[in-house]
N, C-alpha and C positions, 0 to 999 in steps of 0.2 A: 876366265877372261874372254870377253866377247870378240868377235871377228873385227868389229870397229876398233876396239882397243888395240888389238894386235897390229892392225893396219896402221893406226896412228903412231904406235911405238916404232914400227919399222920406218915410217916416213921421217920421224924425228931423229933417227939414228943415221940417216943418210947424209951425204955431203952436198953442199950447195956453194956456188960462186957468189960473189957480192951482188950481182944483178938479181939472182934468184932470191937471195936472202932479203933484199929490200922489198921485193914483191910479196914474199911470204909474210913478212912482218907488217906490211901495209894491210894485207887482207885480214891477218889475224887480229890486229888492233882495231881495224875498222868495224869488224863484225863481232868481236868477242871481248871488247874492253869498254869500261866506263870512263870516258874521257871528259873530265871536269877540271876542278882545281888540282886534283891528283888523278893520275891515270891508274886505274885498278883493273887487274886481270885475275879472274878466278878460274882455276883449273882443277881437274881431278886426277890427272895422269902425271906421275913423277917424271917420266921420260920426256913428255911434251913440255912440261914446265922447265926442265933443264935446257931443252932445245930453244925455247922462246927466250929464256933468260940470257943464253949465250948470244943469240942474234941481236937482242936489244943492246947488249954491251958493245958488240962489234959495229953495229950500224949507227947507233945514236951516241955511243961513248958514255953511257950512263950505267950505273949499277942499281938494278931494282932492289927494293927491300923485299925480303921473302918472309911470309907469314904462313905457318902451318897450323891448321886447326883440325880437330877431330869431330866429325859429324856422326851422331848416333841415331839419327832418325832412320827408321826401317832397318838399316844395317850400318855397322861401324865402318867408316872410311875416312881417309885423309883428304883435306881440301887445301890446295896451295894457292896463296894469294900473292901476286906480285904488285908492288906499288912503286910508281915512278914519280918523283918529286922534282927532278932536275930537267932542265932544257925542255920544259913543257911547251913553250911557244914554238920552238924549233920542231918538236915532234908533231904538234898540231898543224904546223905549216906543211910538213911532209905528208901527214895523214889528213888531207883536206876532206872533211866529211860533207862539205857543201857541193862537191862535184865528184863524179865517177872518175876513177883513175884511167889514164890513157896508157894502154899497153900496146907496144908496137910489134914485138916479136913473139913467136910461139913460145920461146923460153920464158918470157915474162908472163904470158897468159897461163901456162902450166903451173908456174911457181905461185901465181896469185890463187889459182884454184886449189893448189896444195895447201897454202896458208889458210884459206877459207875453210877447207875441209878439216884441218886440225882444230879449228875453233868451233865450227857450227855444223860439221858434217857427220852423217851416220850412214851405215850400210847394214842391211839386214844379214843375219846369219844365213849363208847360202845352203847350209845343211838342213835347216829346220823351217824355212819359210820361202816365200817367193822372192825373186830378185828385185832389190830396191835400194837405190843410193840417193841420199837427199842432202840438201843444204837448207837450214832453217833460218830465215831472215825476218827482220822487223818490217821492212817496207817492200811494196810491190816493185818499186824502181830497182832496188838492189837484187831482188829475186830474178827479175827479167835480165838484169845485167849478167848475173852468174849463168843463167840459162843461155844467154847469147854467147858467152865465152865457151861453154860446153858445146854448143852447136857449131861453133867454128871448127870443131874437131869431129863434126858429124856424129854426136853422141845422143841425138834425139831427146834432148832435155825439154821438159815442160814445166809450167808454173801453175800451182793451185794455192788457194787460200785455206788454211786450217786454223780455225779459231781466230786469234788475233795475229797469227804469224802467216808468212808467205813461204811456200816451199818450192825450191827448184829441184826437180828430181829426174832420175833416169830409171827406167824399168827393164830395158833390154839387157840380158846377161852379157851379150857380146860387147855392148857399150860400156858397161861397168868394168868388164875385164880390160878394155882398152884404156880406161881412165886410170885404173890401178897400175897398168903398165907405164903410162905417162908419169905416174908418181915415182917410178923406179922402185916399187915395193915388190921385189921379185919373189920372196917367200910367200907373201900374201897372194900374189898372182898365181903361183903354183897351187896353193891351197884352194883358191877360188876355182881355178880351172879343173882341178881333180874332182872337186865336188860337182861342178857343172857337168862334166863328162859322165860321172856316175849317175846323176839324176836324169840326164838326157837318155842314157842307156836304159835305166829303170823305167822311165816313162814310155820308151819305145816298146820294151817287153810287155808292159801292161796293156798298151794299145793293141799289140799283136794278140795277146791273150784274149782281150775283149772281142776282137774281130773273130778269132777262132771259136770262142764261146757262142757268139751270135750266129756264126755259120752252122755250128753244131745244132743249136736250137732250131734254126731254119730247116736244116736237113731232117731233124726228128719230126717236126710239124708236117713237113712235106710228105714224109714216109707214112705218118698216121693218116693224112688225107687220102693218100693213094690206097692204103689198106681199106679205108672206109669205102672208096670207090669199088675196089675189088670185091668186097663183101656184098655190096649192092648188086653187082653183076651176077654173083653166084646165087644170091637169094632169089633173084628174079629170073633165073635160068637163062641168062643172056650169054653165057660162055660159049655155047655152040655157034654163036654168030661171029666169034673171033677166029682168026687164022692161027696157025701153029706158032708163029713168032710172037704174037700177042699173048698166047697162052703161056709160052715159055717165060716171057718177061713178067707176067702175072705170078707165075709159080716162084720165080726167084725173088720177087719183091716180098712175097709172103715169107720166104726163108730169111731174108735179110732186110727187115723193115727200117733199120737204123742207118743204112749206108746212103751215100749220095748217089746221084745219077751216074757220075763218072766211076765210082767204085762198083756200082751195080753192073755197069757195062763191062768193066774189067773182069769181074767174076764170071759173068755169062760167057765172055769171049774165051776165058781160060778153061771153063768146065764143060763147054758145049762146042758144037761145030759152028754155031752162029756168032760171027764176028760183028759186034755192034759198038757204036760209040755213044757218048753222052747225048748228042742230038738225036740219035736213033731211039734211045730210051724215052726221051721227052716226046718224040713223035708217036711212039706206041701208046703212051698214056693219054695223049690228045685223042687218039683213035678210040681208046676205052671210054673217055668222057663223051665222045661223039655217039657211041653206041647207047650210053645212058640217056643222053639228051634226046636221041631219036625215039627211044622207048617212052620217055616221059611225054613227048609230043604226041605220040600215037595214043597213049592213055587218055590224054586230055580230049582228043578228037572223039574217041569212043564214048567218053562220058557225055559229050554233047549229043 
């Protein structure tokens, strides 16, 4: 069972007052029903089917006809079809497809978003992919309307076109979590938050490991460059030009080529009478490079 299915089932098992139920069924029929001479609703989830069936009876006073079919394409699954033949004029008047609904309160707006999600909503599995919740709509006008409702709750919704459909979507995990909370789907909220916390922690650990690995590589490269400098000074008999502290740092770098400046400073400070810090080590290697540069400069002048 997908996370979307679990979320929809939890929403469908919740309780709603009459105002919420009217907004839920308005959104659901508006976006997920074929409204012609007969109103036809096709669903794949038994829990959502029972929920919509119950609301239709309560709000419109009609009993939908229930048809169950077995679909065998790709995998075997049950398809539930609700057909409404009574009070069609009244229902069409209530669900006026020619204009967008006017929702005054937050309660009505949340209920409308809930009903729309039950019909045309999807949310990615937070354990296996990026965070993404979407409403799939037929027209740009409807997509912008859904996005505007979401953005009234500061959920950072956007609209894109995908093929012949328009998508109102949310990408930020905090916003998806807020919407699930607004739907009062507590179990789904806990599952989503637990997964989000785990993934955020894992990503943080990976970032720290990457930083540590990059620092190690930088330290090793720096150590190799310094060993190359030391070997040059030795081969060209430039060590006598160095004072005792420079010679000491050179000796310890040869012993510990893999450590950082700070670690090298700590080792020298513990094992000798010379107390030096990271900046002191850096200063000594600048002096070594200066000795090499002066030697190269002198060589060039003599060549001329």
